[in-house]
N, C-alpha and C positions, 0 to 999 in steps of 0.2 A: 141285313147283317147276314153274311153269309158265314157259317160256321162251317169248317174243315174238322179233320183229324187231329191231326200233330204235325210241327214242321218237316220237312223232308230234308234231304242233304241239302239241295242248293240253297232251302229257305234257312238252315241253320245258320250256313256261311254268311247268307245275307243280312240275316235279321231280320226278314219281313216275309210275311206269309205269299203263298201262290206265284213265286219267281221263277219255278222251274218248270219242268215238262207241263205238270197237270197246270201250274197257274200260266203260262203260254195256250194250252185249249180252254182254258176257263174264259183267259183272255177274248179269244177270239167268239167264245159260245157268247159269253156278255154282249160282244159287238153284233153278232148276228141277231142275237136278241135286241137289239136297241137300248140297250143300257151301258151309261158311260160309266168304264168302272170306277171311276172318282165320285160316282155317285152312290157306292156301297161300301160298306164297311167289312173286312175281310180279317176274319181272325181262325183261330185254332181253340177245339176243346182242350186239348193236353199242348200244354206250352214247350214241351221239353222234344229234342229228336230222341226216340228211343231207338238205337240200329245195334247192328249185329258186325262187327269187322270181318272184312273178307278182303287179305291181302291190302290193297292201299283204296278199298271203295267200303263203302257204309251201307248195310242195306237194311232197308227198313223192317221193324218187328212193331206188331199192333200193340199199343198199350194196355193193359192190364185194368180191371175194373178199380182196383187201388190206387191206379194213376189217374183214372178217369177221375176220379173223384177228388184227388188231391188238389188237382187243377181247377175243378168247380169255380171255385170263389174265385179265380182271377177273370173268369167268363163272365160272373155273373157282376163282377167290378165294371167289365168292357158294357155290359147290357145295359146297369146303369147310367153312367157317362154315356152312351150311343142314345138310347133308348129309340130302338130303333122302331118303325110300325110293323117291319114283318122280317122272322128270321127265316134263314134256308138253312136246314141241316142238309149236308154234302157228304154222306155217308154213315154208315150205323153207328161209328164212335159218337158222332155230332148227336145224334139221335139219341143215343143211350145219354150223354149227358146234359142235353135239353129236355128229354121226356123222364131223365130220373129211373130209366128202367130199359133193358136191350128190348127190341121191336125190330123189326123186318123190314125193309126199305120197301119191299112188295107190297107190303099190307097196307103203308101210308103214302106211299110215293104219288104227287100231284096234287094231293087234295088239302084244303086247307085244316088247320086245325090249329086249337088255342092250349098254350102252354099252362102254367100252374095260374101264372100272374095276368093272363092274359091276352098276350102278345098272341097274333096270328105267327103259324107256323108251315112252311110248306118243306117236306124232307123229299130228295130227289139224292141221286148217288154221287159219289166223290169223283172229278174228273179222271184221278187217276184211272178208275175203274173203265173208265172208256178207253183211254189207252193199253189196257189190256186183252181187249175184245179183238181176237184172233180174224172171225169171221167177219168179212166188208159188210154183208147185209144186216148182220145182227149189231155192228158197230154204226153203220147209218142210223139204223133203228131206236139204237140207245141214243145217237146223239140227237137226234130229231125230238124223243121225247126230253130229254135235257132241256133244251130250247125251250120248248113250252113250260116245264118247271118253271126256267128262268122268267119269263113271260106273266105267266101267272102271277109269280110273287110280285113282281114290278107292277103291274095292275093293281093287286091289292095293296100295296104301299102308295096307291095314289096317283102312282107316277103314269 
């Protein structure tokens, strides 16, 4: 189960997670890691698209602690239904939701740990972060780390 932050503009319109630019990057990363997208459950920690209107555009706004907490119930229901072998937290909002407190990605990234209920958790960056990196070398390095994190989760899931 891969858990992102919240739907983006394209996801809000489509009614499905990870269908916009970050979703296309995630699709490519999953393929590069040898993971069939149909084999993973994709969801978000926060279920609504929080945005600020700018003309005809809707610009992403980070969800606050109250919004994260209000949506935790929905994610817990999904976890009960899906019963994932491994959770992958894509970014800080997913980490906060799954671990119950804010923690840095760099402190947790790539290492397996357990959630309160014993589910294995891998923390990595959100694909939208990779889209924002300007420096080509940094972007390539982060992309490779992202692929490695996905592969690690897949291995831990026993696939």
